[in-house]
C-alpha positions as CSV (number, residue, x, y, z in Angstrom):
1,X,-112.9,-68.3,-37.1
2,X,-112.2,-67.3,-40.7
3,X,-113.1,-69.7,-43.6
4,X,-111.9,-69.7,-47.1
5,X,-115.0,-71.2,-48.6
6,X,-116.3,-68.2,-50.5
7,X,-112.8,-67.4,-51.9
8,X,-112.4,-70.9,-53.1
9,X,-115.8,-70.8,-54.7
10,X,-114.9,-67.5,-56.4
11,X,-111.6,-69.0,-57.6
12,X,-113.3,-72.0,-59.1
13,X,-115.9,-69.8,-60.8
14,X,-113.2,-67.5,-62.3
15,X,-111.3,-70.5,-63.7
16,X,-114.5,-71.9,-65.2
17,X,-115.3,-68.5,-67.0
18,X,-111.7,-68.3,-68.2
19,X,-111.9,-71.8,-69.8
20,X,-115.2,-71.0,-71.5
21,X,-113.7,-67.9,-72.9
22,X,-110.7,-69.8,-74.2
23,X,-112.9,-72.5,-75.8
24,X,-115.0,-69.8,-77.5
25,X,-111.9,-68.1,-78.8
26,X,-110.6,-71.3,-80.3
27,X,-113.8,-71.8,-82.4
28,X,-112.4,-69.1,-84.7
29,X,-109.1,-69.5,-86.5
30,X,-106.3,-67.0,-86.0
31,X,-104.3,-65.4,-88.8
32,X,-100.9,-63.6,-88.3
33,X,-101.0,-60.3,-90.2
34,X,-98.8,-57.3,-90.7
35,X,-100.1,-53.8,-90.6
36,X,-99.4,-53.1,-94.2
37,X,-101.0,-56.4,-95.1
38,X,-104.1,-55.4,-93.2
39,X,-104.3,-52.2,-95.1
40,X,-103.9,-54.0,-98.4
41,X,-106.6,-56.5,-97.5
42,X,-109.0,-53.7,-96.5
43,X,-108.4,-51.9,-99.8
44,X,-109.1,-55.0,-101.8
45,X,-112.0,-56.5,-99.9
46,X,-114.0,-53.8,-98.0
47,X,-117.4,-53.7,-99.6
48,X,-118.0,-49.9,-99.2
49,X,-114.7,-49.2,-100.9
50,X,-115.6,-51.5,-103.8
51,X,-118.9,-49.8,-104.1
52,X,-117.2,-46.4,-104.3
53,X,-114.8,-47.8,-106.8
54,X,-117.6,-49.0,-109.1
55,X,-119.3,-45.7,-108.8
56,X,-116.1,-44.0,-109.9
57,X,-115.6,-46.3,-112.8
58,X,-119.2,-45.8,-113.9
59,X,-118.8,-42.1,-113.9
60,X,-115.6,-42.4,-116.0
61,X,-117.4,-44.6,-118.5
62,X,-120.1,-41.9,-118.9
63,X,-117.6,-39.6,-120.4
64,X,-117.5,-41.8,-123.4
65,X,-121.3,-41.7,-123.6
66,X,-121.2,-37.9,-123.8
67,X,-118.5,-37.9,-126.4
68,X,-120.4,-40.5,-128.5
69,X,-123.3,-38.0,-128.7
70,X,-121.2,-36.0,-131.2
71,X,-122.0,-38.6,-133.8
72,X,-125.2,-38.3,-135.9
73,X,-128.2,-40.5,-135.1
74,X,-129.5,-42.7,-137.9
75,X,-133.0,-44.3,-137.4
76,X,-134.5,-46.9,-139.8
77,X,-138.2,-47.7,-139.4
78,X,-141.0,-49.6,-141.1
79,X,-144.7,-49.6,-140.1
80,X,-147.9,-51.0,-141.3
81,X,-151.5,-50.4,-140.2
82,X,-155.1,-50.1,-141.2
83,X,-157.5,-47.1,-140.9
84,X,-159.7,-44.7,-142.7
85,X,-158.6,-41.6,-144.7
86,X,-161.2,-38.9,-143.8
87,X,-159.3,-35.7,-143.7
88,X,-159.6,-31.8,-143.6
89,X,-157.0,-29.2,-144.4
90,X,-155.7,-26.8,-141.8
91,X,-153.3,-26.9,-138.9
92,X,-153.6,-28.3,-135.5
93,X,-151.3,-28.9,-132.5
94,X,-150.4,-32.5,-132.9
95,X,-150.0,-33.5,-129.2
96,X,-152.1,-36.5,-128.4
97,X,-153.6,-36.7,-132.0
98,X,-152.4,-39.1,-134.7
99,X,-152.1,-37.0,-138.0
100,X,-154.0,-38.1,-141.1
101,X,-152.3,-37.3,-144.4
102,X,-153.8,-36.5,-147.8
103,X,-156.2,-34.0,-149.3
104,X,-159.6,-33.3,-147.8
105,X,-162.2,-36.0,-148.4
106,X,-165.6,-35.4,-149.9
107,X,-167.3,-37.0,-146.9
108,X,-166.8,-39.5,-144.2
109,X,-166.0,-43.0,-145.4
110,X,-165.5,-45.5,-142.6
111,X,-164.1,-48.4,-144.8
112,X,-160.5,-49.0,-143.6
113,X,-157.6,-50.0,-145.9
114,X,-154.0,-50.9,-145.2
115,X,-151.1,-48.5,-145.3
116,X,-147.3,-48.7,-144.8
117,X,-144.3,-46.5,-144.5
118,X,-140.5,-47.0,-144.3
119,X,-137.7,-44.5,-143.8
120,X,-134.1,-43.9,-142.9
121,X,-133.6,-40.6,-141.0
122,X,-130.3,-39.0,-140.2
123,X,-130.3,-36.3,-137.6
124,X,-127.1,-34.5,-136.5
125,X,-126.5,-31.5,-134.3
126,X,-123.6,-30.3,-136.3
127,X,-122.9,-27.1,-134.4
128,X,-123.9,-26.5,-130.7
129,X,-121.7,-23.5,-130.1
130,X,-119.9,-25.1,-127.2
131,X,-122.9,-26.8,-125.5
132,X,-121.8,-30.3,-126.3
133,X,-118.3,-29.7,-125.1
134,X,-119.7,-28.2,-121.9
135,X,-121.7,-31.4,-121.3
136,X,-118.6,-33.5,-121.8
137,X,-116.7,-31.2,-119.3
138,X,-119.5,-31.8,-116.8
139,X,-119.2,-35.6,-117.2
140,X,-115.4,-35.3,-116.7
141,X,-115.9,-33.2,-113.6
142,X,-118.5,-35.7,-112.2
143,X,-116.0,-38.5,-112.8
144,X,-113.3,-36.6,-110.9
145,X,-115.8,-36.0,-108.1
146,X,-116.6,-39.7,-107.8
147,X,-112.9,-40.6,-107.9
148,X,-112.1,-38.1,-105.2
149,X,-114.9,-39.5,-103.1
150,X,-113.4,-42.9,-103.5
151,X,-109.9,-41.7,-102.5
152,X,-111.3,-40.0,-99.5
153,X,-113.3,-43.1,-98.4
154,X,-110.2,-45.3,-99.0
155,X,-107.9,-43.1,-97.0
156,X,-110.3,-42.8,-94.1
157,X,-110.7,-46.6,-94.1
158,X,-107.0,-47.0,-94.0
159,X,-106.7,-44.7,-91.0
160,X,-109.5,-46.8,-89.3
161,X,-107.7,-50.0,-90.0
162,X,-104.4,-48.7,-88.6
163,X,-106.2,-47.3,-85.5
164,X,-107.9,-50.7,-84.9
165,X,-104.5,-52.4,-85.3
166,X,-103.0,-50.1,-82.7
167,X,-105.9,-50.8,-80.3
168,X,-105.3,-54.5,-80.8
169,X,-101.6,-54.2,-80.1
170,X,-102.2,-52.3,-76.9
171,X,-104.7,-54.8,-75.7
172,X,-102.3,-57.7,-76.3
173,X,-99.8,-55.9,-74.1
174,X,-102.4,-55.3,-71.4
175,X,-103.2,-59.0,-71.4
176,X,-99.5,-59.8,-71.0
177,X,-99.3,-57.4,-68.1
178,X,-102.3,-58.8,-66.4
179,X,-100.8,-62.3,-66.7
180,X,-97.6,-61.1,-65.1
181,X,-99.7,-59.6,-62.3
182,X,-101.4,-62.9,-61.7
183,X,-97.9,-64.5,-61.5
184,X,-96.9,-62.0,-58.8
185,X,-100.1,-62.7,-56.9
186,X,-99.6,-66.4,-57.1
187,X,-96.0,-65.9,-55.8
188,X,-97.3,-63.7,-53.0
189,X,-100.0,-66.3,-52.1
190,X,-97.4,-69.1,-52.0
191,X,-95.1,-67.1,-49.8
192,X,-97.9,-65.9,-47.5
193,X,-98.8,-69.5,-46.8
194,X,-95.2,-70.3,-45.8
195,X,-95.2,-67.2,-43.5
196,X,-98.5,-68.1,-42.0
197,X,-97.4,-71.6,-41.3
198,X,-94.3,-70.3,-39.6
199,X,-96.3,-67.9,-37.5
200,X,-94.7,-64.7,-39.0
201,X,-97.9,-63.5,-40.6
202,X,-101.6,-63.9,-39.6
203,X,-103.8,-66.3,-41.5
204,X,-105.9,-63.5,-42.9
205,X,-103.1,-62.6,-45.3
206,X,-103.6,-65.8,-47.2
207,X,-107.3,-65.0,-47.7
208,X,-106.5,-61.5,-48.7
209,X,-103.9,-62.7,-51.3
210,X,-106.6,-65.2,-52.6
211,X,-108.9,-62.2,-53.1
212,X,-106.2,-60.3,-54.9
213,X,-105.5,-63.3,-57.1
214,X,-109.2,-63.5,-58.0
215,X,-109.3,-59.8,-58.8
216,X,-106.2,-60.2,-61.1
217,X,-107.9,-63.1,-62.9
218,X,-111.1,-61.1,-63.4
219,X,-109.0,-58.2,-64.8
220,X,-107.3,-60.7,-67.2
221,X,-110.7,-62.1,-68.3
222,X,-111.9,-58.5,-69.0
223,X,-108.8,-57.8,-71.0
224,X,-109.1,-61.0,-73.0
225,X,-112.7,-60.1,-73.8
226,X,-111.7,-56.6,-75.0
227,X,-108.9,-58.3,-77.0
228,X,-111.5,-60.5,-78.9
229,X,-113.7,-57.5,-79.5
230,X,-110.8,-55.6,-81.1
231,X,-110.0,-58.7,-83.1
232,X,-113.5,-59.0,-84.4
233,X,-113.6,-55.2,-85.3
234,X,-110.4,-55.5,-87.2
235,X,-111.6,-58.6,-89.0
236,X,-114.7,-56.7,-90.1
237,X,-112.6,-53.9,-91.4
238,X,-110.3,-56.2,-93.5
239,X,-113.2,-58.6,-94.4
240,X,-111.9,-61.9,-93.0
241,X,-113.5,-64.6,-90.9
242,X,-110.3,-65.4,-89.1
243,X,-109.3,-63.5,-85.9
244,X,-106.3,-61.3,-86.8
245,X,-103.2,-61.5,-84.7
246,X,-100.9,-58.5,-85.2
247,X,-97.4,-59.4,-86.4
248,X,-95.9,-55.9,-86.2
249,X,-95.6,-55.4,-82.4
250,X,-92.0,-54.4,-81.8
251,X,-92.5,-50.8,-82.9
252,X,-94.8,-50.2,-80.0
253,X,-91.9,-50.8,-77.7
254,X,-90.1,-47.6,-78.9
255,X,-91.2,-44.0,-79.4
256,X,-91.8,-42.6,-82.9
257,X,-89.4,-40.0,-84.3
258,X,-91.0,-36.6,-84.9
259,X,-91.9,-35.9,-88.5
260,X,-90.7,-32.6,-90.1
261,X,-92.6,-31.4,-93.1
262,X,-91.8,-28.3,-95.2
263,X,-95.2,-28.3,-96.9
264,X,-97.7,-26.6,-94.6
265,X,-100.6,-26.7,-97.1
266,X,-103.3,-29.3,-97.3
267,X,-103.7,-29.4,-101.1
268,X,-102.9,-33.1,-101.3
269,X,-105.3,-34.2,-98.5
270,X,-108.2,-36.3,-99.8
271,X,-110.8,-34.0,-98.1
272,X,-109.5,-30.9,-99.8
273,X,-109.2,-32.7,-103.2
274,X,-112.8,-33.9,-102.8
275,X,-113.9,-30.3,-102.1
276,X,-111.9,-29.0,-105.0
277,X,-113.5,-31.5,-107.4
278,X,-117.0,-30.4,-106.1
279,X,-116.1,-26.8,-106.9
280,X,-114.8,-27.8,-110.4
281,X,-118.1,-29.7,-111.0
282,X,-120.1,-26.6,-110.0
283,X,-118.1,-24.4,-112.4
284,X,-118.6,-26.9,-115.2
285,X,-122.4,-26.8,-114.6
286,X,-122.3,-23.0,-114.7
287,X,-120.6,-23.1,-118.1
288,X,-123.1,-25.6,-119.4
289,X,-126.0,-23.4,-118.3
290,X,-124.4,-20.4,-120.2
291,X,-124.1,-22.5,-123.3
292,X,-127.7,-23.9,-123.0
293,X,-129.3,-20.9,-124.6
294,X,-127.0,-20.8,-127.6
295,X,-128.5,-21.7,-131.0
296,X,-128.1,-25.2,-132.5
297,X,-127.5,-26.1,-136.1
298,X,-129.1,-29.4,-137.0
299,X,-128.5,-31.3,-140.3
300,X,-131.0,-33.8,-141.4
301,X,-131.4,-36.2,-144.3
302,X,-134.0,-38.9,-145.1
303,X,-135.0,-41.4,-147.6
304,X,-138.6,-42.6,-147.2
305,X,-141.4,-44.4,-148.9
306,X,-145.2,-44.7,-148.4
307,X,-147.8,-47.3,-149.3
308,X,-151.6,-46.8,-149.3
309,X,-154.7,-48.7,-150.3
310,X,-156.4,-45.4,-151.3
311,X,-156.0,-44.7,-155.0
312,X,-155.6,-41.3,-156.6
313,X,-159.0,-41.8,-158.4
314,X,-160.8,-42.4,-155.2
315,X,-160.9,-46.2,-155.4
316,X,-159.9,-48.4,-152.5
317,X,-157.7,-51.4,-152.7
318,X,-157.6,-52.7,-149.2
319,X,-154.4,-54.8,-149.2
320,X,-152.3,-52.7,-151.7
321,X,-151.2,-50.5,-148.8
322,X,-148.9,-53.1,-147.5
323,X,-146.5,-52.5,-150.5
324,X,-144.5,-49.3,-150.8
325,X,-145.6,-47.4,-153.9
326,X,-144.3,-43.8,-153.4
327,X,-140.6,-43.0,-152.8
328,X,-139.1,-39.7,-151.6
329,X,-135.9,-38.3,-150.2
330,X,-135.0,-35.1,-148.5
331,X,-132.2,-33.1,-146.8
332,X,-131.9,-29.9,-145.0
333,X,-130.5,-27.8,-142.2
334,X,-132.3,-26.3,-139.2
335,X,-131.1,-23.5,-137.0
336,X,-132.8,-23.5,-133.6
337,X,-132.6,-20.6,-131.2
338,X,-134.3,-20.9,-127.8
339,X,-135.7,-17.4,-127.6
340,X,-137.4,-17.6,-124.2
341,X,-134.6,-19.7,-122.6
342,X,-132.5,-16.8,-121.4
343,X,-134.7,-15.8,-118.5
344,X,-134.8,-19.4,-117.2
345,X,-131.1,-19.9,-117.6
346,X,-130.3,-16.6,-115.9
347,X,-132.2,-17.8,-112.8
348,X,-130.5,-21.2,-112.9
349,X,-127.1,-19.5,-113.1
350,X,-127.9,-17.5,-110.0
351,X,-128.7,-20.7,-108.2
352,X,-125.6,-22.5,-109.5
353,X,-123.3,-19.6,-108.7
354,X,-124.5,-19.8,-105.0
355,X,-123.7,-23.5,-105.0
356,X,-120.2,-22.7,-106.3
357,X,-119.8,-20.2,-103.5
358,X,-121.0,-22.8,-101.0
359,X,-118.4,-25.3,-102.4
360,X,-115.7,-22.6,-101.9
361,X,-116.7,-22.1,-98.3
362,X,-116.6,-25.8,-97.7
363,X,-113.0,-25.9,-98.9
364,X,-112.2,-22.9,-96.6
365,X,-113.9,-24.7,-93.7
366,X,-112.0,-27.9,-94.4
367,X,-108.7,-25.9,-94.4
368,X,-109.5,-24.3,-91.1
369,X,-110.5,-27.6,-89.5
370,X,-107.3,-29.3,-90.8
371,X,-105.2,-26.4,-89.5
372,X,-106.6,-26.8,-86.0
373,X,-106.3,-30.5,-86.2
374,X,-102.7,-30.2,-87.2
375,X,-102.0,-28.0,-84.2
376,X,-103.8,-30.4,-81.9
377,X,-101.9,-33.3,-83.4
378,X,-98.5,-31.6,-82.9
379,X,-99.3,-30.6,-79.3
380,X,-100.6,-34.1,-78.6
381,X,-97.5,-35.7,-80.1
382,X,-95.0,-33.6,-78.2
383,X,-97.0,-34.1,-75.0
384,X,-97.1,-37.9,-75.5
385,X,-93.4,-38.0,-75.9
386,X,-92.9,-36.1,-72.7
387,X,-95.3,-38.3,-70.8
388,X,-93.7,-41.5,-72.2
389,X,-90.3,-40.4,-70.9
390,X,-91.8,-39.8,-67.5
391,X,-93.5,-43.2,-67.4
392,X,-90.1,-44.8,-68.0
393,X,-88.9,-43.4,-64.7
394,X,-92.2,-44.3,-63.1
395,X,-91.9,-47.9,-64.2
396,X,-88.3,-48.2,-62.9
397,X,-89.3,-46.7,-59.6
398,X,-92.4,-49.0,-59.4
399,X,-90.3,-52.1,-60.1
400,X,-87.7,-51.2,-57.5
401,X,-90.2,-50.3,-54.9
402,X,-92.2,-53.6,-55.4
403,X,-89.1,-55.7,-55.2
404,X,-87.9,-54.0,-52.1
405,X,-91.3,-54.2,-50.5
406,X,-91.6,-57.9,-51.4
407,X,-88.3,-58.6,-49.6
408,X,-89.4,-56.7,-46.6
409,X,-92.7,-58.5,-46.4
410,X,-91.1,-61.9,-46.7
411,X,-88.9,-61.0,-43.7
412,X,-91.9,-59.8,-41.7
413,X,-90.9,-56.0,-41.8
414,X,-94.1,-54.7,-43.6
415,X,-97.7,-55.8,-43.6
416,X,-100.0,-56.9,-46.4
417,X,-101.3,-53.4,-47.2
418,X,-97.8,-52.0,-47.9
419,X,-97.0,-54.9,-50.3
420,X,-100.3,-54.7,-52.2
421,X,-100.0,-50.9,-52.5
422,X,-96.6,-51.3,-54.1
423,X,-97.9,-54.0,-56.4
424,X,-100.8,-51.7,-57.4
425,X,-98.3,-49.0,-58.2
426,X,-96.2,-51.3,-60.3
427,X,-99.2,-52.5,-62.2
428,X,-100.3,-48.9,-62.9
429,X,-96.8,-48.0,-64.0
430,X,-96.7,-50.9,-66.4
431,X,-100.1,-50.0,-67.9
432,X,-99.3,-46.3,-68.0
433,X,-96.0,-47.0,-69.8
434,X,-97.6,-49.1,-72.5
435,X,-100.4,-46.6,-72.9
436,X,-98.0,-43.7,-73.2
437,X,-96.1,-45.4,-76.0
438,X,-99.5,-46.2,-77.7
439,X,-100.5,-42.5,-77.3
440,X,-97.4,-41.4,-79.0
441,X,-98.1,-43.6,-82.0
442,X,-101.7,-42.6,-82.1
443,X,-100.6,-39.0,-82.2
444,X,-98.3,-39.8,-85.1
445,X,-101.3,-41.5,-86.8
446,X,-103.3,-38.3,-86.2
447,X,-100.6,-36.2,-87.9
448,X,-100.6,-38.6,-90.9
449,X,-104.4,-38.3,-91.1
450,X,-104.3,-34.5,-91.1
451,X,-101.6,-34.5,-93.8
452,X,-103.6,-37.0,-95.8
453,X,-100.7,-39.4,-96.1
454,X,-100.8,-42.7,-94.4
455,X,-97.2,-43.4,-95.4
456,X,-96.0,-41.0,-92.7
457,X,-97.1,-43.6,-90.2
458,X,-96.5,-46.8,-92.2
459,X,-92.9,-45.8,-93.0
460,X,-92.2,-45.0,-89.3
461,X,-93.0,-48.5,-88.0
462,X,-90.2,-50.1,-90.0
């Protein structure tokens, strides 16, 4: 004799798990959000984008630093010290040695006296023959590179947010479909009990319907779990503690209109613009290297004073060196030509030229990838529209077949297996229909990603 004990236990366990999941979900607040609102929140809050923005702003500020270097430097200084004055004439390489001024001494005298010095020194690279302008151009190119990197990261993040929003929408529909499937199973279970009591159907049908109801509830629990996962993922992308609930849901009930574009190039896509900025930066560095072995004309001017405790007659006045007692001025120009720099720069130019060629190849590779991705996106979009149109007919047939089979079962003309099979077919048709519409919108998002314009997708949902 058949018992329902294990099915009743499974049913109670399923209900318990469902309640636990609902309670956990209620611990986090919900927030109703539109797709464009989610995109704006991500742009304003996402930490990686803010980091890229700061890097871009910092690179832009550095341009002013390079331009400021055109001005002369003016250094004012004062120093005081104590030491001996033993000295010899002749030249020496001053690295690591403090120079001692004055004429040669008659011998070594180790008595120290004080000394002091003060000066104002102006130093100005008046003419660099284009090197300074080349340095400024490198700073400008680096700023453009950072800005392009920020735009590329922002665009990719926007695509990720829209993709997560679409996943969330589909999962909401799947949860709704699973709930309707539970209602069908509950209706079948209720009707089977009536038929069993009247002797039209065997008692095993009730147990089988209980099993199907339990399966449907498990499917619902899994769908709700996936729904919360997608909510948490979208919340992370838009930086919010609340669980986002999509407000834009009606557009997923219709198919997108194909987008026709006259522009077949990818010049405006962030990845190509980023590659182009890298190429411009490499060219700027080449020009800077070419200018680096040009001469420089420096202009200098100074007013300075010295104080020393050593007197001209050889006497020593220890503390007199703290006051300034000799005053001088000077001015001049200096032309510096790096004679041996050419060989080094020539090798650096060969290296930089190869880097420029690498940047050009990266752009060509990106163009090739985008061309292939565009073809795939177009094929996917057209195929998804065709599949969606077929699922419409599949859904209509599934609904008709289930309704007819349900009537036949209630009148005792078909058995449990026939009814459940038609119910499976209806459930599959409902899920396939929703997914086909979702696939079509995903294909449109792919087209927008390839063209580098998220508005292709955002304008279509209105």
